[in-house]
C-alpha positions, 0 to 999 in steps of 0.5 A: 733557266728556272730556279728550284724553290727557296724556302718561304718564297713564292716562285715558279719552278721547273718540277724535277722528275723526282717530284712526278708524283707530287705534280700528278697528285696536285692535278688529280686533286683539281675538280677536272683532274685533266689527263692533259696536264699529267706528267705522262701526257708530257712524256707522250708529247715529248715522244712526238718531238715536242719540247715540254716544261712542267712548271709549278708555283710553289711556296714553302714546298707547297704547290699552288698551281701547276702547268704542263707547257708544250711547244707547238708548231704554227705555219711558216715556222712559227710556234706557240706555247700550249697549256692544254686544259691548264694551268691547274689552279686550286679549286678555291682559286686562292690568290690566283691573281698573284699566282697567274701574274708570276706564271705570265711573267715566266711564260713570257720570258720562255716564249721569247727564248723559244721564239713563240709568238703567244701562249695559250691558257685553257682553264678548266674553271667552270662558268658557274664558279662565283669567281669565274667572271672576275677571273675572265676580267682579270685575264683580259686586263692582263692582255689576254684575248678570249677565243669565242666558242664560234671561232674557227680557231676554237677547233684548235683547242679542247672542248670547253663544254663536256658531260660528266657522269657520276659513277657512284650509283650502282650499275642498275641505277646508271642504266635506269637513268639513261634515255630509254633509246640508249638503254635499248641500244645497249641491250639490242647490241648485246642480243645481236651477239656483239661482244666488247673486250679490252685489247693491247694487241697490235692487230686490233690497234691497226683496226682502230686506225683503219676505222678512225680514217673511215669514221673521219671521212664519213663524218667529214672532220679532220682527225689527228694523223695516224702516226699520232695515235700510233705514238699514243699506243706505244707510250701510253698503253703500256702505262695503263693510261689509255685503253683500247676497246674493241667490239666484235661481231662474228669474230670481226672488229666492227667498232673501237673505243679509245679511253683514258684514265687519270685522277678520279675520271675515265675519259671517253676520247673517241669511238669508230665504227664500220658503216655497214654495221652501224645498225648493230649499235656497237658504239653504245655498247663500247661506251657502256663497257668503258663506263663499267670498266672505269667503275671497276677501277674505282674511278668516281666520274666519267667524262664524255669529252666534249659536247655542243654548248647548246641543243641547237640541232644545226651545231656541227657536234649536235649528232654525237652530243645527242648520243652522249647525252643519252647516258645522262651526266651533268653538263660542265661549261668551262670559261674557255681559251685565252691567248696571250700575244707575246708578239702582237703583230705576228699573233694577229697574222697567225689568227687570220691564217688559221681562220682561212686554213680551217675554212678550207681544211674542214672541221676538226674533231675533239683535239687532245 
């Protein structure tokens, strides 16, 4: 299918497993260093039965861009190719037009071979980047459709707005920078006897699944199936790629947290809690302990993983965005999601179907 590199030629290659570290290092060196573009995330996707390709644009042995590509299902036995928070480009964006045209050409061929009706970019290029506007214009000229942040289809992708906490200050400085109510909630939870610990126990993970269901039902959002998290636990926990945190009160698990670690960041993926113990503020303590764990491991940043794009109290994410913002951090706004239709008529039909599915199904949480 894809060729291996020739000396001095700019081309797309399928990265062999022996270059796993080189592939991951390129992703880690990017400003967002997204775990969703890592080799291990590809392993996890393959464990779900999905086809995966790990591509790179290479010149004289140097990677100029990488892409973890996942074949995903659509209704009525249709497919698309997903690049979750990808492709990954050098932060300078370099010769991005030449690089992306080559990648678009290869992904179009791959889509046609695999029966995919479109492929999706989720570039982690910040809106504040001086080349962001130029890049968006380029993608549109190449034939991409940009998903708006208010589109129901947008619930199918990663959050384009997030909050990143700098972990280089001391523990005392991090606490002092917090909203006073957040700092109080952490100390209150400790005073009440809540204890947080890391766990790889199957029993604790079953509690995580139970609380995931309870939390999704309470907040009225559609979560990933429990089998998805079970596979994550089986594949990624042994690699120390994700970590389960549990909060206990009187020996009973009352809240859980799910944290990923990759590149220079820890990632706060989700937290769950028992309704009857919500007054103990355990999610605040779990997140604080996860931040401290990331700091102990030597990570420089902590990604709070998804916030509302504005402070509008009517936004569906307003509640948990307020919770996260209490820990402070710097907002990051990415240029978002771009679809490239390979079969335009089927793409338009799929968008319409997805629109109504989301209206009747309910809102999704932060997908990953």
